[in-house]
N, C-alpha and C positions, 0 to 999 in steps of 0.2 A: 490782723490774718483774718481770713474769712473763711468758714469753714465749709470744707469739701462734700459734706453729704448733710442731709436735711435732718433736723432734729430727730424725728421719730425713727428714722433709719439709724441713728446713731444710738439712740436708747434701746431701742430693739437689740441691736448687736452688743450691746452692754448685757442685757438680759441673757439672751441666747448663749454668751461667752460665758457667764457666770455659771448657769448650767452646766454647760459642756466640762468647763474647768472639773467640776464637782465629780459628774458621772464618770468622766474618763481617767480621773486622778484614783477613783475608787476601784475602777475595772483595772488601772495598772499595777496598783497595790496587790489585788487578788491575784494576777496572773504573774506578779513578781515571787508571790508566796507558793506557786502552785497549787490553786486551789482545785480540789478536785472536781467541782462542778464546771470549771473551764477547760481544765486539760487534763481530765479522767477518761475520756471517751474514746473511741475508735477513730474519728474523724476531726477530732479537736487536736490543736498545734501542741507539739511534742516538748518544745523550750519554751516554756511559760517567761523566764527571764528576757527572753530576745522580743518576745512580743511586747512585753511591758517597757521595754525601751523605744517600740515605736508608739508606742500610746503615750509615754511621757512628752515624746516628739511633737504630737499632736496638742498637746497640754500648753507645752510652748506657743505653739502658733497660735492657739487660742488667748493665750497670756497676752501676745503681740496684738490680737484684735481686739481685745478688751481695753489697752491701754491706748490704742487709735481712735477707738470709738467712744471711749470715755473723754479723751482729749477733745473729740469732734463735740460731744454734747456740752461740753464747758465753756466749749466756744460759742454755742449758741445761747448759754445761759449769760454768757458776759456781754453778748449782742444783745440780748434782750434787756438787761439792765439799763443798756446806752439810751434805751428809747429808740432803736432802729425800729423801720415798719419792715413786717413781714409781708412778702407778698407771694 
């Protein structure tokens, strides 16, 4: 099977996805706990758990990106071990 994206794009996507998962998970837990810094102001959302659900949906999407891009990166590693010439 041939990779669909380049190696640089695949590994960049892996790094960005890991950072997004960590940051969004932290924000999701803070919204779920109704942390006053996030839901305490006049213009802030009133229902923290509802916002947390949306944030956790974004985390699931980034996990999908992480799996896809990680597999693409591994395909590049496997292809380079076979002695394929990169053009």
